[in-house]
N, C-alpha and C positions, 0 to 999 in steps of 0.2 A: 818250724812254722814261721817264727819271727825272721828267719833268714830270707824266706821267700817274700814276706810282707815288706821287709826293708828294700828288697829289689823293686817292688812295685811303687815305692815312694820316691825312687830316684827320678830326677828330672830327665826329660827327653834329651838324649844325646845321640845324634845321627851317626857318630863315629863309634859308638858302642851299643849296637842294637840289643834290645831285650826281647828274646823270642820265647814264646810259650809253645810247647809241642804236646800233642796227644794223639791217640789213635782209637779206633773202634772197629769191631767186626761188623760186617754187613752181609746179609743173606740175599743172594741173587735169586729172583723169582720171575717166572713167566706165567702168562695166563693160560689156564687149561682150555678155555673157550674164548673166542673173539668177543671183545666188548660189544654191546649192542649199539647200533647207530643212534644218535641223539638229535633232537631238534635244537636249534639255537636257544641258548638260555637254560637248557636242562643240564644236569650233571651226568657225567659218563657212568653208564651202568656196567659194572664189572662183576663177574661171577666170583663167589667166595672161594672156589676151588682154584688152586694154583699148582705150579710145577716147580720143584726145587732145582736150581741150576748151579748150585755150588755156593761157596762162601768167598769173601774177600776181606781185606783189611784197609781201612781208610786212615791216612795220615794227614794231620793238619798242623801247620805252623802259622803262627800269627805274631806279628810285631804290633802290639796293641796300640802304642802311642803314635805309630805312623799310619794306622788304619790299613795295614797290609796283611794279607794271608795267602798261603799256598796250600793247596789240597791235592792229594794224589791217592790212587787206589792201587792196591797190589793183591796178588793172589794169596800171599801169606804174610805173616808178621814175625819173621825170624830175625835173628841177629844180622844176617846178610841184608835183609830188607831195610832194617833201621840204618845200617852203615851206608847203604846206597842213598837213602833219603838224606842223611847228614852230609854226604859228599855233595849232593845236588844243592842243598841249602847253602853250603859254604862256597862252592866253586861257581855255581850258576846264579844264585840269588844275591849273595854277598861276596863277590870275588875280591872287592877292594877293601874289605874290613879286616883289620889285623886280628880282632877277637870279637866274638859275640857271646852274650850271656844267654844261657839256655835253661829254661824252667820246664820240668817235666816230671812225670810219675816215675817212681823207682822200680820199674819192671826189670826182669832179669836180662832182657835184650837191650835195655837203655844204658849201656855201659861203654866206656872207651875201648874195652877189650873186644867189643863187637867189630870195631874198625879193623882190628888185626885179623879177624876171620875172613875179611873180604879183600883187603889191600896189602901191599907189601909193607914191611915194618917202617920203611922210610915215609911212604905216603900216609900210612895210618898215624904216625907220630906227627906229621905236618898238620893233619886235620885236627888231631887231638889238642895240639898246642893253641889252636884258634877257638877252643871251646872252654867257656867257664860255666860249669854245670851246677845247678841248684835243684835239688830234688824236693818235691813235696813230701811231707811226712806220711807215715803209714796211716791209712784211713783219712788222709787229708787231701784227696784228689780234688775236692771242691776249691782248693787254693789255686788250681791250675786254670788260668783264664782261657786256655785253649778249649776247655770243656764248654764254655759259653759259646764259642764258635761252633763246636760240634752240635750243640743243641739247636742253634740257629740253622745250621746246614741241614739237620735232620728234618726240621719243620718245613723249610723252604725248598728243599731239593729232593729229599728222599721219601716223602710221604706218598709213595706210589711204587709200583713194581718195576724193577729194572733187571733185565734178564742176562746181560753179559758184562764182563769186566770192561770191555771197550766202550759199551754204552754208558756204564757208570762213570768212567773217566771223562767221557765227553760231557755228561751232565754236570759233573763236579767242576770242570773247567769253565763252563758257562757261568755257573754260580759264583765261582771265584772271581771271574772277570767283572761281573756285575757288582759284587760286594766291594771289590777293590776300587772300581770306578766311583762308588759312593763314599769311599774311605770311611767305612763304618768302624768306629772305635768303641772301646769299653772304658767307662770311668769307674775305676776300682776305688772304693771308699773305705774298706776295712783295713785298719792299720794295726801295728804291733801294740800300740797303746790301747786300742779297742779290745784286742785279744786278751790282754791282761785283766780286763774288767769282765768281759762277757764270757770268756772261756777260762775262768780262774780255776776250775776243777782240773784242767789239764796241766797245771803247774804244780811242782812239788810244794808241799806244805812245810814251811820252815818253822822251827821252834822259836 
């Protein structure tokens, strides 16, 4: 826990970006019946019945101190998907950075070994060398600032039915652009010193 909290206390360094990453499943839904036409000022009237159109996984990356985030949707959340997302992050979003600090949950696919399942050993190693990974502890996903982005995205973009992966990606892209335009940031206040007082039960009791 303190490892991640120390990362959040680091001053902003554009040459060493701190990126938080998280993902969430998303159910694709379609309307069983066409929504009723409405008058100006009324809310859209949607039937409660819906049609299941499959599932997807949403990946979010955010550089909190820079007010930047990237969001994408995939059909699955396998090791291959994570590896491809990491490759995009490093080669497309941060091609000129020698290393980035990555904070994320310790899921089984969130591992450097996933890179080797998708790329040649040479490329996988080159990508891995540019990652400094810090995992949130078990039951400590609340420490991942990317969860705040996911919550904002869910309220602002996903509070409706979206029926296809392509439509979902389009809506996420619009949301990402608007949020990056406004450079929305998160001011993290909780420090390791706070944890030692407020979460004292999590620390070993010394004699």
